[in-house]
C-alpha positions in Angstrom: 30.5 -18.6 15.6 31.3 -15.3 17.2 30.2 -12.0 15.8 33.4 -10.0 15.4 31.7 -6.9 14.0 31.5 -4.0 16.5 28.5 -2.1 15.2 24.9 -2.9 15.9 22.8 -4.2 13.0 22.2 -1.4 10.6 18.5 -0.3 10.2 19.4 1.5 7.0 20.5 0.2 3.6 24.3 0.4 3.3 25.7 3.7 2.0 27.3 2.2 -1.0 26.8 2.6 -4.7 26.2 -0.2 -7.2 27.2 1.6 -10.4 24.7 4.1 -11.8 23.9 3.8 -15.5 21.5 6.1 -17.3 19.3 5.9 -20.3 16.5 7.9 -21.7 13.0 8.2 -20.2 10.8 5.6 -21.9 7.8 6.8 -23.9 5.6 3.7 -23.3 5.2 1.0 -20.7 5.1 -2.8 -20.9 5.6 -4.4 -24.3 8.3 -6.9 -25.1 10.8 -5.5 -22.5 8.2 -6.2 -19.8 7.7 -9.8 -21.0 11.4 -10.5 -21.1 12.0 -9.0 -17.7 9.2 -11.1 -16.1 10.4 -14.2 -17.9 14.0 -13.9 -16.7 12.9 -13.3 -13.1 10.5 -16.3 -13.0 13.0 -18.7 -14.5 16.0 -17.6 -12.3 14.0 -17.8 -9.1 11.6 -20.7 -9.5 12.8 -22.6 -12.6 10.8 -23.0 -15.8 8.4 -25.8 -14.7 7.6 -24.4 -11.2 7.4 -20.9 -12.5 5.1 -21.6 -15.4 2.9 -23.7 -13.1 2.4 -20.7 -10.8 1.9 -18.2 -13.7 -0.8 -20.4 -15.3 -2.9 -20.2 -12.1 -2.2 -16.6 -11.2 -5.5 -14.6 -11.0 -7.4 -17.4 -12.7 -10.9 -18.2 -11.5 -9.7 -21.5 -10.0 -6.2 -20.2 -9.1 -4.6 -18.0 -6.5 -4.8 -14.2 -6.0 -1.7 -12.2 -7.0 0.4 -11.5 -3.9 1.3 -8.1 -5.4 -1.3 -5.2 -5.8 -5.0 -5.2 -5.2 -6.1 -4.4 -8.8 -9.4 -6.0 -9.6 -9.8 -9.0 -11.9 -12.2 -8.7 -14.9 -15.8 -9.8 -14.1 -16.1 -11.3 -17.5 -13.5 -13.5 -19.4 -10.0 -13.4 -18.2 -7.0 -13.5 -20.5 -5.9 -17.0 -21.7 -2.4 -15.7 -22.1 -2.1 -14.5 -18.6 -4.2 -12.3 -16.3 -1.2 -10.7 -14.7 1.4 -8.0 -15.2 5.2 -7.8 -15.0 5.1 -6.9 -11.4 2.7 -9.8 -10.6 5.1 -12.2 -12.3 8.0 -10.8 -10.3 6.0 -11.1 -7.0 5.2 -14.8 -7.8 8.8 -15.5 -8.8 10.0 -13.9 -5.5 7.6 -16.1 -3.5 8.0 -19.3 -5.6 11.8 -19.3 -5.4 13.5 -22.6 -4.6 16.1 -20.9 -2.5 15.5 -21.7 1.2 17.1 -20.6 4.5 17.4 -23.3 7.2 19.0 -22.9 10.6 22.3 -23.8 9.0 22.2 -20.5 7.0 21.7 -18.5 10.2 24.5 -20.4 11.9 26.9 -19.2 9.2 25.6 -15.6 9.0 25.2 -13.3 12.0 22.5 -10.7 12.4 25.0 -7.9 12.1 26.7 -9.4 9.0 23.3 -9.8 7.3 22.3 -6.2 8.2 25.3 -4.9 6.2 23.5 -6.1 3.0 21.1 -4.0 1.1 17.4 -4.7 1.2 17.8 -6.1 -2.3 20.5 -8.5 -1.3 18.7 -9.6 1.8 15.5 -10.4 -0.2 17.5 -12.5 -2.7 18.5 -15.0 0.0 15.4 -17.0 -0.3 12.4 -18.5 1.7 12.7 -19.0 5.4 12.3 -22.8 5.8 12.0 -23.4 9.6 11.3 -21.4 12.8 14.3 -19.7 14.3 15.0 -17.9 17.6 17.4 -15.2 18.6 18.1 -15.4 22.4 18.9 -12.4 24.5 22.5 -11.3 23.8 23.0 -13.8 20.9 24.5 -12.9 17.6 22.9 -15.6 15.5 19.4 -17.0 15.0 19.1 -20.7 15.9 16.5 -23.4 15.3 13.5 -23.7 17.5 10.6 -26.1 17.3 7.1 -24.8 16.5 5.9 -26.0 20.0 8.7 -24.2 21.8 8.2 -21.1 19.8 4.5 -20.9 20.7 5.3 -21.6 24.3 7.9 -18.8 24.4 5.6 -16.2 22.8 2.7 -17.2 25.0 4.8 -16.9 28.1 5.9 -13.4 27.2 2.3 -12.3 26.4 1.0 -13.6 29.7 3.7 -12.0 31.7 2.9 -8.5 30.5 1.2 -6.2 33.0 -1.5 -5.4 30.5 -2.5 -6.8 27.0 -2.1 -3.2 25.8 1.7 -3.6 26.2 1.6 -5.8 23.1 1.3 -4.6 19.5 -0.1 -6.8 16.7 0.8 -5.5 13.2 -0.7 -6.9 10.0 0.5 -6.8 6.4 -2.0 -6.4 3.6 -1.2 -9.8 2.2 -2.9 -11.7 5.0 -6.0 -13.5 3.8 -9.5 -12.8 5.0 -9.6 -16.0 7.0 -6.2 -15.4 8.8 -7.0 -11.8 9.4 -10.4 -12.5 11.0 -8.8 -15.1 13.4 -5.9 -12.8 14.1 -8.1 -9.9 15.3 -10.4 -12.4 17.1 -7.4 -13.7 19.1 -6.0 -10.2 19.8 -9.4 -9.0 21.1 -9.9 -12.1 23.2 -6.4 -11.5 24.6 -7.6 -8.0 25.5 -6.4 -5.2 23.3 -7.2 -3.2 20.1 -3.5 -2.6 19.3 -4.0 -3.7 15.7 -2.0 -1.4 13.5 -1.6 -2.3 9.8 -0.1 -1.2 6.6 -3.3 0.7 5.8 -2.3 3.2 8.5 0.7 4.1 6.3 -0.9 4.2 2.9 -4.7 4.6 2.3 -5.9 5.5 5.8 -6.4 9.0 4.6 -8.8 7.7 1.8 -10.8 5.8 4.4 -11.2 8.7 6.7 -12.1 11.2 3.9 -14.6 8.9 2.1 -16.3 7.8 5.4 -16.8 11.4 6.5 -17.9 12.6 3.0 -19.8 9.7 1.6 -20.4 7.3 4.5 -18.1 4.5 3.5 -14.3 4.2 3.4 -14.2 2.2 0.2 -14.2 3.4 -3.4 -17.5 3.2 -5.3 -16.3 2.6 -8.9 -15.8 -0.9 -10.3 -13.6 -2.1 -13.2 -16.7 -2.2 -15.4 -17.3 1.5 -14.5 -13.8 2.4 -15.8 -14.8 0.9 -19.2 -17.9 3.1 -19.3 -16.4 6.3 -18.0 -16.4 9.5 -20.1 -13.5 11.0 -18.1 -10.9 9.3 -16.0 -8.7 11.5 -13.8 -5.6 9.9 -12.4 -4.1 11.9 -9.5 -0.9 11.1 -7.5 -0.7 7.6 -9.0 1.8 5.8 -11.3 0.0 2.8 -12.7 2.8 1.8 -15.0 4.9 0.8 -12.1 2.6 0.3 -9.2 -0.6 -1.1 -10.8 0.4 -2.2 -14.3 -2.8 -4.1 -15.1 -4.6 -0.8 -14.8 -3.1 0.1 -18.2 -5.2 -2.5 -19.9 -8.3 -1.1 -18.3 -7.3 2.4 -19.4 -6.6 1.3 -22.9 -10.1 -0.3 -23.1 -11.7 2.9 -21.7 -9.9 4.9 -24.3 -11.2 2.6 -27.0 -14.7 3.3 -25.7 -14.2 7.0 -26.0 -13.0 8.1 -22.5 -10.7 11.1 -22.0 -7.9 10.7 -19.5 -6.5 13.6 -17.4 -3.3 12.7 -15.5 -2.0 14.9 -12.7 1.4 14.1 -11.2 4.7 15.8 -10.2 6.6 13.4 -12.5 5.9 12.6 -16.2 5.5 8.9 -15.5 5.8 6.6 -18.6 2.8 4.5 -17.6 0.6 7.6 -17.7 1.5 8.4 -21.2 1.7 5.3 -23.4 1.2 1.6 -23.3 2.4 -1.3 -25.4 -0.1 -4.0 -24.5 1.9 -7.3 -24.6 -1.3 -9.3 -25.1 -2.1 -7.6 -28.4 -0.2 -7.9 -31.7 0.1 -4.1 -31.9 1.6 -4.0 -28.5 4.2 -6.7 -29.2 5.1 -4.8 -32.4 5.7 -1.7 -30.4 2.6 0.2 -31.6 1.9 2.4 -28.6 -1.5 3.3 -27.3 -1.6 6.9 -26.1 -3.3 7.1 -22.8 -3.2 10.6 -21.4 -5.1 13.4 -23.2 -4.1 16.1 -20.7 -1.1 15.9 -18.4 -0.8 18.5 -15.6 2.6 18.4 -14.0 1.9 20.0 -10.7 4.2 20.8 -7.8 4.3 18.2 -4.9 1.1 18.5 -2.8 -0.6 21.3 -4.8 -3.4 18.9 -5.8 -5.9 20.7 -3.6 -5.1 24.0 -5.2 -5.6 22.5 -8.6 -8.9 20.9 -7.7 -10.2 24.1 -6.2 -9.1 26.0 -9.4 -11.1 23.5 -11.5 -14.1 23.8 -9.2 -13.9 27.6 -9.4 -13.9 27.5 -13.2 -16.8 24.9 -13.3 -18.9 27.1 -11.0 -18.2 30.2 -13.2 -19.1 28.2 -16.3 -22.4 27.1 -14.7 -23.2 30.7 -13.8 -22.8 31.7 -17.4 -25.0 28.9 -18.6 -27.1 27.7 -15.7 -27.7 24.0 -15.3 -25.5 22.9 -18.2 -22.3 22.2 -16.2 -23.3 21.2 -12.7 -25.8 18.5 -11.9 -28.1 20.7 -9.8 -30.7 18.0 -9.4 -28.2 15.6 -7.9 -26.8 18.3 -5.7 -30.2 19.2 -4.3 -31.4 15.7 -3.8 -28.2 13.9 -2.5 -25.8 16.4 -0.9 -25.5 18.8 2.0 -23.4 21.9 2.4 -23.4 23.0 -1.2 -24.2 26.7 -0.7 -21.4 27.3 1.8 -19.0 25.3 -0.3 -19.8 27.2 -3.5 -19.5 30.6 -1.7 -16.1 29.4 -0.3 -14.8 28.5 -3.7 -16.1 31.6 -5.5 -14.1 33.7 -3.0 -10.9 32.1 -4.0 -8.3 34.0 -6.1 -8.0 31.9 -9.2 -4.6 33.3 -10.1 -3.2 32.4 -6.7 -4.5 28.9 -7.0 -3.0 28.5 -10.4 0.4 29.9 -9.2 0.4 27.4 -6.4 0.2 24.5 -8.8 3.2 25.6 -10.8 1.5 25.0 -14.1 -0.2 27.3 -16.7 -3.8 28.2 -16.7 -4.1 26.9 -20.2 -3.6 23.3 -19.1 -6.2 23.6 -16.4 -8.6 25.2 -18.8 -8.1 22.3 -21.2 -9.0 19.9 -18.5 -12.0 21.9 -17.3 -13.3 22.0 -20.9 -13.3 18.2 -20.9 -15.0 18.0 -17.5 -17.7 20.6 -18.0 -19.9 18.6 -20.4 -19.4 15.2 -18.9 -21.2 13.4 -16.0 -19.6 9.9 -16.1 -16.3 10.9 -14.3 -14.1 8.6 -12.3 -11.2 9.9 -10.2 -8.4 7.5 -9.3 -5.7 8.2 -6.7 -3.0 6.4 -4.7 -0.3 7.4 -2.2 0.7 10.5 -4.1 -2.4 12.0 -2.4 -2.7 10.0 0.8 0.7 10.7 2.3 0.5 14.5 2.9 -0.4 16.5 6.0 -3.6 17.7 4.2 -4.4 14.4 2.6 -7.8 13.9 4.1 -9.0 17.4 2.9 -7.4 16.9 -0.5 -9.3 13.6 -1.0 -12.5 15.3 0.2 -11.8 17.9 -2.5 -11.9 15.0 -5.0 -15.4 14.2 -3.6 -16.4 17.8 -3.9 -15.6 17.8 -7.6 -17.5 14.6 -8.2 -20.5 15.8 -6.3 -20.6 19.0 -8.4 -20.9 16.8 -11.5 -23.3 14.2 -10.0 -20.6 11.6 -10.6 -21.4 9.3 -7.7 -23.9 6.4 -7.7 -24.1 6.0 -11.5 -22.5 3.7 -14.0 -19.1 4.9 -15.3 -18.6 7.3 -12.4 -17.3 7.4 -8.8 -14.4 7.3 -6.4 -11.5 4.9 -7.1 -8.7 4.8 -4.5 -6.2 2.3 -5.9 -5.0 0.1 -3.1 -1.5 -1.4 -2.8 -1.2 -4.6 -0.9 -3.4 -7.4 -2.4 -5.7 -7.8 0.6 -5.2 -4.6 2.6 -8.9 -3.7 2.0 -10.0 -7.2 3.1 -8.0 -7.1 6.3 -9.8 -3.9 7.3 -13.2 -5.5 6.5 -12.2 -8.5 8.7 -11.6 -6.2 11.7 -7.9 -5.4 11.5 -8.3 -1.9 12.9 -7.2 -0.1 16.0 -10.5 1.9 16.2 -13.3 -0.6 15.5 -16.9 0.5 15.6 -19.1 -0.3 18.6 -21.4 -2.2 16.3 -18.5 -4.5 15.2 -17.4 -5.2 18.8 -21.0 -5.8 19.9 -21.3 -8.5 17.2 -18.0 -10.1 18.3 -19.4 -10.2 21.9 -22.7 -11.7 20.7 -21.1 -14.3 18.4 -18.2 -15.4 20.6 -19.5 -14.8 24.1 -16.5 -12.8 25.4 -16.3 -9.0 26.0 -13.8 -7.4 23.7 -12.0 -4.2 24.6 -13.7 -1.0 23.5 -10.9 1.4 24.0 -9.0 2.6 20.9 -5.7 0.9 20.3 -2.5 2.1 18.7 -2.2 2.7 15.0 1.2 2.3 13.3 2.7 5.7 14.3 1.3 5.4 17.8 2.7 1.9 18.1 6.2 3.1 17.2 6.0 5.9 19.8 4.6 3.5 22.4 7.5 1.1 21.9 10.0 4.0 22.0 8.6 5.1 25.3 8.6 1.6 26.7 4.8 1.4 27.0 4.6 -1.4 24.4 7.0 -4.3 25.1 6.2 -7.0 22.6 5.9 -6.5 18.8 4.2 -9.2 16.7 4.0 -8.8 12.9 1.7 -10.9 10.7 3.7 -10.4 7.5 5.3 -7.3 6.1 8.7 -5.6 6.5 7.8 -3.2 9.3 11.1 -1.4 9.7 11.6 -0.7 6.0 7.9 0.3 5.5 7.7 2.8 8.4 8.9 6.4 8.7 11.9 7.8 10.6 14.0 4.6 10.3 16.5 5.3 13.1 13.7 6.2 15.5 11.7 3.1 14.6 14.8 1.0 15.0 15.3 2.4 18.5 11.7 1.6 19.3 11.9 -2.0 18.2 15.2 -2.5 20.1 13.4 -1.5 23.3 11.0 -4.4 23.1 11.4 -7.5 25.1 10.4 -9.7 22.2 9.8 -9.1 18.5 8.1 -11.8 16.4 7.7 -11.9 12.6 5.5 -14.2 10.6 7.2 -14.2 7.3 7.9 -15.9 4.0 11.3 -14.3 3.2 14.2 -12.7 5.1 13.9 -8.9 5.4 15.5 -6.1 7.4 12.8 -6.3 10.1 14.3 -9.6 11.2 17.6 -7.9 11.8 16.4 -5.0 13.9 14.9 -6.7 16.8 14.0 -6.7 20.5 15.9 -8.3 23.3 14.8 -11.6 21.9 13.4 -12.4 18.4 11.5 -15.2 16.7 10.8 -15.7 13.0 7.8 -18.0 12.1 7.9 -19.1 8.5 4.5 -19.3 6.8 3.0 -20.5 3.5 2.8 -18.0 0.7 -0.2 -17.2 -1.5 1.1 -19.6 -4.2 1.7 -22.5 -1.9 -0.6 -25.5 -1.4 -2.2 -25.4 2.0 -3.0 -28.8 3.5 -4.0 -27.6 6.9 -6.4 -30.1 8.6 -5.4 -32.9 6.2 -7.2 -31.5 3.2 -6.4 -28.9 0.6 -7.7 -25.5 1.7 -8.3 -22.2 0.0 -8.5 -18.7 1.4 -10.2 -15.5 0.1 -9.2 -11.9 -0.6 -10.9 -8.6 -1.3 -9.7 -6.4 -4.1 -9.9 -2.6 -4.5 -13.4 -2.7 -5.8 -14.9 -4.8 -3.0 -14.9 -8.1 -4.8 -14.3 -11.1 -2.5 -12.9 -14.2 -4.3 -11.2 -17.5 -3.6 -7.4 -18.0 -3.7 -5.9 -21.5 -3.9 -2.2 -22.1 -4.0 -0.8 -24.6 -6.5 2.9 -25.1 -5.6 4.5 -27.6 -3.3 6.0 -25.6 -0.3 9.8 -25.4 -0.3 9.8 -26.9 3.2 7.7 -29.2 5.4 8.3 -26.9 8.3 6.1 -24.1 6.9 2.7 -23.4 8.6 -0.3 -21.5 7.2 -1.1 -18.2 8.8 -4.4 -19.7 10.0 -2.6 -22.5 11.8 -0.1 -20.1 13.3 -2.8 -17.9 14.7 -4.8 -20.8 16.1 -1.8 -22.4 17.8 -0.7 -19.0 19.2 -4.2 -18.5 20.6 -4.4 -21.9 22.2 -0.9 -21.4 23.8 -1.7 -17.9 25.1 -5.3 -18.2 26.2 -5.5 -21.9 27.1 -8.7 -22.9 28.9 -9.7 -19.3 29.3 -10.7 -19.0 25.6 -14.3 -19.2 24.6 -13.4 -20.2 21.1 -12.8 -23.6 19.6 -9.6 -22.9 17.7 -9.1 -26.5 16.6 -12.3 -26.3 14.7 -10.8 -23.6 12.4 -7.8 -25.7 11.5 -10.0 -28.7 10.6 -11.4 -26.8 7.7 -11.4 -23.1 6.7 -15.1 -23.3 5.9 -15.6 -23.2 9.6 -13.8 -19.8 9.7 -16.0 -18.5 6.9 -19.1 -19.6 8.7 -18.2 -17.5 11.7 -17.2 -14.5 9.4 -20.7 -14.8 8.0 -22.2 -14.6 11.4 -20.1 -11.5 12.4 -19.6 -9.3 9.4 -22.4 -7.8 7.2 -22.3 -8.6 3.5 -21.0 -12.2 3.8 -24.3 -14.1 3.6 -23.8 -17.6 2.2 -20.1 -16.9 2.3 -18.9 -20.5 1.6 -21.4 -20.9 -1.3 -20.8 -17.5 -3.0 -17.0 -17.5 -2.6 -16.8 -20.8 -4.6 -18.5 -19.2 -7.6 -16.1 -18.2 -10.4 -15.1 -14.6 -9.8 -16.5 -14.4 -6.2 -19.0 -11.7 -5.2 -19.3 -8.0 -4.6 -19.7 -6.7 -1.1 -22.6 -4.2 -0.6 -21.6 -0.5 -1.2 -24.1 2.2 -0.2 -22.7 4.8 -2.7 -23.4 2.5 -5.6 -27.1 2.8 -4.6 -26.9 6.5 -4.1 -27.0 6.1 -0.3 -24.8 7.9 2.1 -24.2 6.6 5.7 -23.3 10.0 7.1 -25.0 11.9 9.9 -27.2 13.8 7.5 -27.9 10.8 5.2 -26.4 12.8 2.4 -23.1 13.2 0.7 -21.1 16.1 2.4 -19.4 18.9 0.7 -16.2 19.9 2.5 -14.6 23.3 3.0 -10.8 23.3 3.1 -8.1 26.0 2.7 -4.9 25.3 0.7 -1.7 26.8 2.0 1.6 26.9 0.2 4.5 25.2 2.1 6.7 27.6 3.9 10.3 26.8 2.9 13.6 28.4 3.7 15.8 29.4 0.8 17.8 26.2 0.9 14.9 23.8 1.4 13.1 21.5 -1.0 10.0 19.3 -0.8 10.9 15.6 -1.2 8.6 12.7 -2.0 9.5 9.1 -1.7 8.6 6.9 -4.7 9.0 3.3 -5.9 11.3 2.2 -8.7 9.9 0.0 -11.4 11.9 -3.0 -10.0 10.1 -3.1 -6.6 6.7 -3.5 -5.0 6.4 -1.7 -1.7 9.5 -2.6 0.3 10.3 -5.7 -1.8 13.2 -4.9 -4.2 13.2 -7.2 -7.2 16.2 -5.6 -9.0 18.2 -2.4 -9.3 16.7 -1.0 -12.6 14.1 1.7 -12.9 13.6 1.0 -16.6 10.9 3.6 -17.4 12.8 6.4 -15.8 16.0 5.4 -17.4 17.9 4.8 -14.1 19.8 1.5 -14.0 21.8 -0.4 -11.4 21.4 2.2 -8.6 18.9 3.2 -6.0 20.7 5.8 -3.9 19.7 8.7 -6.2 17.9 12.0 -5.8 16.0 13.4 -8.8 16.3 17.1 -9.0 15.2 20.0 -11.3 18.0 21.5 -13.4 17.5 24.9 -11.9 17.7 23.6 -8.3 20.9 21.8 -9.1 22.5 24.9 -10.7 21.5 27.4 -8.0 23.2 25.2 -5.4 26.4 25.1 -7.4 26.0 21.4 -8.0 25.9 19.2 -11.1 24.4 16.0 -12.4 26.3 13.1 -10.8 27.4 14.9 -7.6 27.2 12.9 -4.4 25.1 14.6 -1.8 23.7 14.0 1.7 20.0 14.8 2.4 18.9 16.3 5.7 15.7 16.8 7.6 15.4 18.7 10.8 11.8 18.4 11.7 11.1 18.7 15.5 14.7 19.7 16.1 16.0 16.2 15.4 18.6 15.7 12.6 17.9 13.0 10.1 20.3 12.2 7.4 20.4 10.0 4.3 24.0 9.9 3.0 25.6 9.4 -0.3 22.9 10.0 -2.8 23.7 10.7 -6.5 22.1 13.7 -8.1 20.1 12.9 -11.3 18.9 15.8 -13.4 15.3 14.9 -14.0 12.1 16.7 -15.1 10.7 17.3 -11.7 9.0 20.6 -10.8 11.3 23.3 -9.4 11.6 23.1 -5.6 10.8 19.4 -5.6 12.9 16.3 -5.4 12.2 12.5 -5.6 13.9 9.6 -3.9 13.3 5.9 -3.6 11.9 4.3 -0.4 13.0 2.6 1.8 16.4 4.2 1.3 15.0 7.7 2.1 12.5 6.7 4.8 15.1 7.8 7.4 14.2 11.4 6.4 10.4 11.0 7.0 9.7 12.4 10.5 7.6 10.4 12.9 6.1 13.7 13.9 4.9 14.7 10.4 1.6 13.0 9.7 -1.7 13.6 7.9 -4.4 15.3 9.9 -7.1 12.9 11.1 -5.6 9.7 9.5 -2.2 9.9 11.2 -0.6 8.6 8.0 3.2 9.5 7.7 3.6 12.4 5.3 6.1 10.5 3.1 5.3 12.6 0.1 5.8 15.9 1.8 9.3 15.9 3.5 11.3 19.2 3.8 14.9 18.5 3.0 18.2 20.2 2.5 20.6 18.8 -0.1 24.3 19.2 0.8 27.4 18.0 -1.1 28.8 14.9 0.6 32.2 15.4 2.3 
């Protein structure tokens, strides 16, 4: 079949509207509507029996780990009704679908035709059921055997002038076992080009926490949340992005905790919760969650935190020793005197003005904080995706250090991760800048010398492909194009590759924006039974609190042609490295216990891995901060000095942040409704303050184009519908991936190099 369409496959979602409908902003999250929504999704995709089979094992002690977010499971009893949320059920339904795509589907649908669909429509097509290959100049993917696919990929790898001309991306859903083998293969091949989704989301957290506290992981556990006196939630929307967190917050409230929420949008999940597992929740009796809500301007978090610190320092001066934990500061920290002097020199009124909120609200929050020591601060990408993200997260640490809220029960840092095993992948060595100690252990255990030069992170990989320095792109999961910034630039980069390879469960836009040649390798999902090596296998994952637990799929795969990620990596390694490899790859596919044995030899904290991971609930990895230890240069927790600066905007410019709708998880679009925000059947929307709409001579419902001109390059997202919404003046919000085209590849967080997706300067212009 010939492709009669003239245009190249489109890297962006089509500029078409699906019929906007509006309702009111909801006052509470979850409840009966959430149950109904999840039920409809699971039945329509997987069917009643298959769907219920999956849900009954989801997040159970002997079941499989949710393929959605990395929220921790309870250490004690897990719910008999279901230890999952609406989004978890949607993720399982999406993966457990009985729809499948064979080579016949690709024969009937060209790459260009498929690219004309929205990401939502593409994702609805189903599971990829066999390997497919797109030859150079072809318009349609065609069938290819697994053997020929591995031979083709290996040939391309071995013809590169240097291993550094290949990029190996990893999604956060990859299991510990597959991630460990993946990085092992890549390093024996000869490169550290191991970018991952962490580069785009919580890299700023890892950098800030490592420099301040000596470890890149949060210190608080789920049990700590229950014991906290104060929980601060900054730049996070748990109702949509981590719904199971609402149950934990409800339990904390019942135990007496006060909750302070800080966010540019008044998100429903921050305010109220109808717990669907409680009679009151089913009856619509809402639990109020937030005690103080501070609706700040986008990226004024640092100014707010410094204002709070200023007021706490003044309170302690007035009544010495009653507000700050001076004993903790003296014993466990470094840099306090300079930090305190720096904060006291600030102009409180200027800091308050920068936040866009009244001093009275900040005072109310400070009055809660000043007498409490068990404080947990939670955050997500609302903090990590700014140019000053690392310093802002260090400011969180500063506040906790003032109060002595590290290394004790009910207190600590709590970065809430997105992908279900993104933290585990980093633990397993998926990192472009591994430590010398880690590489030394690789050399000792496997008797080959790994590369010690830093590799490419995600942004660097895109730039390297764009310059022609990287020629092969291999992705272990994910939807790279739709997840990354500067969509058109990233598309140009991918198209310059000789070969792009995607290990995937479902069709996505990254399969349609490809190199000269492309291959899709279909893998088992988290919910699928894995019979690699002739016996039923399980894998393991690490959640946001550093718990490693087993995950064992329960569903029959939709196709006999699917291969586990472990099997894919081992076959690829054998085909590429051949007799040069020092590693017995076949041993790993015989049984995954053999992988875990080698992880135990290589990575600290995994002693008796196979024994401990089989225990119900798994085990905690060691965490120095929980023992009041700090692996910094001084051996102490470090106060940080940073200066907040208001954004410099021209008269017609606004600050845009990208957000998720309630009907999506990361780049996976489950539906077109954003129920909590009252936006239905439409994603091409821009939420604007009433004053910003009026001053531009526009009105609610107008169709506009959004522009960014960073670095002298025009970026445009066309045909967005204005929605009048309670966002701060000077700020707008849009959904990703639709607005990712506006996020400049050149605008990144200092030190972490994370794209500044929550801090994009835009102009809003009426569409012609």
